N, C-alpha and C positions, 0 to 999 in steps of 0.2 A: 504493500500500500504506500509506503514511504517513497519507494522508487517511482511509482506511478505519479505521485504528487510532484516529485522533482521534475519529471518529464512533461508535466502538464503544460507549462509555458511554451516548451518546444512544440508540442502538438498544436497549441493554439496558433502560434506563429506560422507553422506549416499549413494549417487549415486556412488561415487568412490569405496566405500567399497563393494557395491553390485556388481559392475563390476569386482572387483578383486576376489570376492568369486565365480563368475560364470566361470572365466577363467579355473580352473582345470576341471570343468564339460565339458566345450566346448572342451578342449584338449582330454578328454576321448572319446567324440563323434567322433572327427576327427581321433584319433588313432585307433578306432575300425573299421574304414573303410579302413585302409591301412594294408600292410604287416608289419611284425616285422622289416624287413630291412628298410622300408620307415620311420618307427617311429624314427630310429636312423640316418636317412640321414641328410646331411647338404646341404642346409638349411632344417629346420624342415617343414613338410607339414602344411599349414595353411587352406587348404580347404579339404572337405571330398573326399575320394578316391572311388575306385570302387570294393573294396574287401569285402564289407559288407556280402554278401551272402556266399562267400567262408569261411569267418571267422565264420559265424553262423553255417555252415555245419560242420566245423572242431570242433567247440565248442560242438555241439551236439554229434559228434562222440567220442570225448575224454572224456566228462564228463556226457553224457546222461542228458543234461541240462534240458530238459522238465520234466524228472522224479524228479530231485533234486529240481526243482522249486515247484513241487507238494509236495514233502517231507517237504520243508521249510514252505510252506503255511499251511500244515496240523499241523505241530508242533507249529508254531507261533499262529495259531488261537485257537487251543485247550488250549495252555498255557495261552494265553491272557484271554480267557473266564473264566477259573477256577481260575487263579491268581487274576483277578479283583474281582470275587465273594468273595474269601477268604480275600482280602485286605479290601473290603467294609464292610464285616461283622465284621472283627477284629477291624477296625477303629470305627465302630458304637459301639461295645462293650466297647472299651476304652474311648469313648467320653460320653456315656450315661448311662453306668452301674456303680453303686457304689459298690466297693468291696475292701477288704483289700489287699494292695500290688499293686493297680492299677498303681501307679507311678513307682514302681519297674519294673513292666512288660513293661511299655512304655520305661523306660530307657534301659532295656535289648534289646528290639526291636531295638532301635536306636543305641545301641552299636554294633549290628551285622553289621551295615553299615560301621564300622571302620575295619572290618576284611577283609584283602585282599583275593581275590578269590584263589590265589596261595596257601595260607595256607590250604584251604579246599580240594584241589584236591585229595591228597592221602587218607585221611579218607573217603571222599565221594566215591572215586573209590572202596575202600575196602568194603564199605557198599553196593554199587550197585553189586559188584561181589558176595557178600554173598547172596544177594537176587536173583541172576541169571538174573539181568537186563542189563548186559553189551550187547551192540549192540541192544538196544531197545529204543523206543521213550519215554517210561515212565521214563527212567533214565534221559532224558533231561527235563522232565516236572515236575515230582513230587518233587524233592529236593528243588526247588526254588519257589514253589507255594506261600509260605508266604513271600511276598516281603516287606522289612522294609520301603522302600520309599513309596510304595503304601499304607501301613497301616497308616503311618504318614500323608500322604496327605488326605486320607479319614477321618481320625480322625479330622483333622483341618476343613474339610468341614462340619462335623456333630456337631461341638462344639456349634455353635450358633443356632442350631435348637431348637425351644421352647420345653421345657420339658412338658409344659401343653398340647400340641397337642398329644404327645405320651401317656400321662395319659388319655386324652379323648378317644383315640382309644382303650386303654385297658379297660376303663369303658364300652365302647360300645360293647365289646366282641371280639375285634380283637386280634389274637394271636401275638406273637412277630415277627414271620416271615412275617405275613401279614402287620403288622405295619411298619416293615422295608422296605419291597418291595413296598408297595402301598402308603405310606405316607412320609417316611423319605428319601428314596433313590432318588425319582424324584427331590427333591430339590437340590441334589448334582450332577445333571447331567453334568455341565461343568467340575467339578473335575473328575468325572468318565470318561468322554470322554478323558480328558488329560491323565488319568491313562491308559486307553486302548491303546492310541497312543504310549505312552512311553513304555509300556510293550511289545507291538507288535514289535516295532523297536528294543528294546534290545534283544528280542528272535530271531528276524530275522537276526541280526548281530552277534549272539553268535558264537564263533569259538573254543576256547580252550576246553570247556567241550564236545561239540559234537565230536571234533577231538579225544579225549580220549575214548569216549564211543562207537563210531560207527566204525566198522572195515570191513563192506561190502559196496561196491560201490552203491548197489541198495538202501541203506538207508541213504546215505550221504545227508547233508543239503548243501545249497548254498556255505557258506564260506569254508566248508571242500572240496567240489568238486572243487571250484576254486583254492584252494591251491594245488591240484594235478597237475595243469598246470605249477607249478614252479618246474623244475627239477634241478639236480645237475650241469648239464653242459648246459642246454638250458631252456629258459623261453619264452613261447609263449605270448609276450606282447600284440599283437593285439587281440588275442583271450581272454586274461585276461581282457583287457580293455572292450571288448564287453560284456563279462560275468558280469563284475562289473557294467557296464551301465544298462544292463537289470535287474540286482539285485537291482539297486538303484531306478529305475523308479516306482515300486509299493510304495516305501516309500515316494517318492516325491508326488505322487498322493494322498496318504492318508493324508499327512501333509497339502497339499494345500487345500484339501476339509475341513479338520477339524482344520485349524490353529486358527480360532477364539476361538473355544472351548478349544484348547490346551493352548493358552495364558491366557484366562480368568480363566481357571481351575487352572493353576499354581499360578496365582496372588491371586486368592481367597484362595487357601490353604496356601499361604504365610502370609496373613494379618489377618486371623481369629485366635481367641483364645488368 
């Protein structure tokens, strides 16, 4: 009982913080069921309205929302799969292979995290244009497959794996790929799950680069399509709120399902090595 009383202030602070963090999401739900005029009315609406289906129909008409949802899902899934594989293999190589300049390679990888994306936009665009990849999904996926954060996270996950088990697998005739995928990678499952979630969310929310690369509406991803609802003289706030809400729900579902792996994976990568 004494311990519970001591923790009561902490629980109250956490409860208040959780309530405050939910308020913007609740407002997005309420605003998506009203007209734009209602959103700016005085007083503000505090209960859901009856414009949900009208807003949804207008959202589909203005942005072809179902198609851009499929586009975003396609790009995010493909990028997540290949980027996670590249990060895991690079992290394994930096953790378990001994070669000259390994420390410099790791330092170079980490230094790339300090380069702002804005600095890379012009040279990357010129590179994609020279390859003929403008207005293509490979331009959204290929340049960022080697993710510095993912490589570092997976390296940390593999550092404490016993070298003796790897040597035993090699003696038994297992190749490097079989050793990696069958013996080493399953041990780093929490970190891999955290990397998958982080990679999927970052690609799903990516805006600047797809905005530069994609120039036809049938290939737009969600952030780019929602941006088209912001005009010079008119902003469809109710439709924008509904689109943002629908775009957020898949991320919330993924995070709720895998939150334990996400937290344990990040903590494991932080303390190892």
